[in-house]
DOSEKE-110564 format. One record per residue (C-alpha): x, y, z. Coordinates in pm, whole numbers, padded with zeros to 5 digits, always signed. Layout:
REM residues N
XYZ
...
This chain:
REM residues 253
-01359+05558-02686
-01390+05184-02663
-01199+05141-02992
-00904+05318-02828
-00877+05046-02564
-00817+04768-02814
-00461+04863-02919
-00374+04923-02555
-00518+04596-02425
-00205+04384-02491
+00007+04650-02311
-00194+04660-01992
-00003+04528-01685
-00139+04198-01563
-00335+04201-01240
-00260+03947-00969
-00472+03932-00661
-00284+03905-00329
-00285+03543-00188
-00365+03675+00159
-00642+03897+00028
-00687+04261+00103
-00585+04387-00241
-00808+04569-00489
-01068+04355-00658
-01031+04284-01025
-01213+04530-01245
-01333+04569-01601
-01019+04712-01760
-01207+04829-02070
-01447+05030-01847
-01155+05179-01653
-00963+05267-01970
-01273+05435-02111
-01325+05626-01786
-00967+05756-01806
-01022+05875-02162
-01346+06040-02055
-01170+06226-01774
-00906+06336-02025
-01157+06448-02286
-01416+06616-02062
-01176+06760-01805
-01391+06636-01517
-01240+06538-01185
-01220+06171-01086
-01503+06205-00833
-01731+06345-01106
-01702+06048-01336
-02050+05935-01447
-02171+05607-01292
-02233+05462-01641
-01870+05342-01661
-01934+05051-01421
-01630+05144-01218
-01590+05366-00919
-01396+05695-00936
-01150+05561-00680
-01084+05249-00886
-01037+05456-01206
-00788+05689-01034
-00600+05400-00864
-00573+05204-01187
-00464+05517-01379
-00183+05561-01125
-00076+05192-01161
-00082+05213-01537
+00118+05539-01526
+00384+05382-01305
+00404+05090-01550
+00466+05329-01845
+00148+05227-02026
+00078+05562-02192
+00418+05606-02349
+00424+05246-02469
+00072+05291-02615
+00190+05600-02798
+00488+05410-02945
+00270+05115-03037
+00041+05339-03243
+00341+05504-03405
+00470+05160-03503
+00136+05081-03666
+00148+05404-03864
+00512+05352-03957
+00447+04999-04080
+00184+05146-04316
+00426+05413-04439
+00226+05696-04281
+00507+05857-04074
+00675+06134-04281
+01041+06164-04184
+01122+06449-04427
+01123+06687-04130
+01033+06722-03765
+00868+07031-03619
+00882+07144-03255
+00690+07396-03053
+00548+07448-02705
+00245+07601-02528
+00188+07715-02172
-00094+07609-01939
-00194+07747-01601
-00123+07535-01303
-00415+07530-01059
-00267+07321-00772
+00109+07366-00787
+00332+07063-00819
+00621+07009-01057
+00743+07074-01314
+00610+07428-01282
+00763+07775-01295
+00668+08143-01296
+00540+08259-01632
+00725+08581-01730
+00426+08727-01925
+00152+08638-01674
+00257+08829-01359
+00475+08544-01247
+00190+08296-01208
+00304+07939-01207
+00244+07720-01507
+00366+07420-01708
+00477+07402-02070
+00406+07095-02278
+00662+07052-02561
+00572+06867-02879
+00780+06724-03167
+00571+06617-03466
+00673+06464-03794
+00610+06656-04124
+00237+06586-04127
+00166+06694-03766
+00154+06347-03608
+00293+06392-03253
+00603+06176-03211
+00746+06299-02879
+00592+06496-02594
+00747+06625-02273
+00684+06889-02012
+00871+07163-01826
+00799+07472-01618
+00697+07785-01807
+01020+07959-01694
+01233+07708-01895
+01345+07852-02230
+01203+07672-02532
+01544+07602-02679
+01635+07379-02386
+01373+07125-02500
+01547+07055-02829
+01784+06790-02692
+01530+06599-02483
+01282+06596-02773
+01541+06470-03027
+01674+06209-02780
+01317+06103-02717
+01234+06015-03078
+01153+05639-03066
+01273+05388-03329
+00959+05358-03537
+00880+05064-03770
+00905+05124-04140
+00706+04976-04425
+01035+04839-04558
+01377+04816-04398
+01492+04887-04044
+01325+05102-03783
+01383+05475-03821
+01418+05753-03566
+01592+06042-03742
+01418+06303-03956
+01597+06482-04234
+01523+06838-04113
+01423+07007-03791
+01196+07310-03813
+01134+07552-03528
+01065+07919-03471
+01317+08187-03359
+01281+08095-02994
+01487+07782-03056
+01787+07948-03222
+02117+07892-03049
+02469+07856-03190
+02533+07563-02954
+02217+07386-03052
+02278+07447-03425
+02620+07287-03389
+02470+06993-03195
+02206+06936-03466
+02473+06941-03742
+02679+06688-03550
+02372+06457-03546
+02325+06496-03918
+02006+06707-03891
+01941+07002-04120
+01817+07292-03903
+01549+07517-04047
+01530+07774-03767
+01479+08143-03858
+01757+08362-03727
+01641+08687-03560
+01714+08997-03763
+01846+08791-04055
+01572+08562-04183
+01200+08608-04200
+00974+08356-04032
+00742+08353-04332
+00906+08055-04495
+00882+07860-04170
+00516+07963-04149
+00439+07736-04446
+00522+07444-04215
+00454+07594-03868
+00077+07562-03908
+00122+07185-03889
+00268+07185-03541
+00021+07451-03435
-00264+07228-03551
-00105+06930-03368
-00088+07130-03044
-00442+07258-03100
-00566+06902-03126
-00388+06809-02804
-00554+07095-02620
-00888+06987-02757
-00874+06744-02461
-00994+06962-02179
-00782+06793-01911
-00479+06958-02074
-00613+07317-02098
-00534+07371-01725
-00325+07154-01507
-00494+07023-01192
-00257+06735-01115
+00000+06800-00844
+00218+06516-00967
+00404+06606-01287
+00415+06241-01400
+00032+06231-01389
+00019+06540-01613
+00274+06387-01849
+00072+06064-01850
-00236+06248-01975
-00026+06427-02233
+00119+06097-02359
-00227+05941-02373
-00350+06239-02574
-00065+06202-02820
-00151+05834-02868
-00517+05913-02930
-00420+06184-03179
-00194+05939-03362
């Protein structure tokens, strides 16, 4: 876990104590970062953080909130993508998208009633990976939002990633997805952006060919949900849930 804090260290917001006093005391940022990763990995609540981290649960939660507001997790994710891109390890031959639903324990947003679970509320993380299952973009919606509506936010969210040679790149050659993402409007939109859509059409094409690539995004999502904080959503604030999702994507990269 400590190794994960090194790439993030230059991105951490600087701490400045208040001249008049009364502000939070400076803390060991490496210990706090490791505590956040532990909470993400183990799924424990903030108050149940082990005392071995040399930081209080209140400090860890407060600093997590400050870092989230500063956009640390998304910037960390993009920084790691840049490192991979500079080494030529980002495969732009295709992008693959998919989603998975999680139960919401404490409400909040974005949530919505899950049609296949007696209307119980849940959230739906959406993931766009490159051809070798490296997560490039993550976002979140309520479970009542149709999967196809995530295509545009995911495509727009692809960052300009460094390349081993030449300019930064942010456009894959193909976009692969299952039948849930088929839409005449979205197919036309993808063509307009120069993307080749590989989406099986219901009743016309079999999903078997897509299955040769689909396992990659399924493995990427499985790795994300290997972090127990994501298997069920306890955060009321949607931006906290998205923060944990972005941190997980960075760690997986």
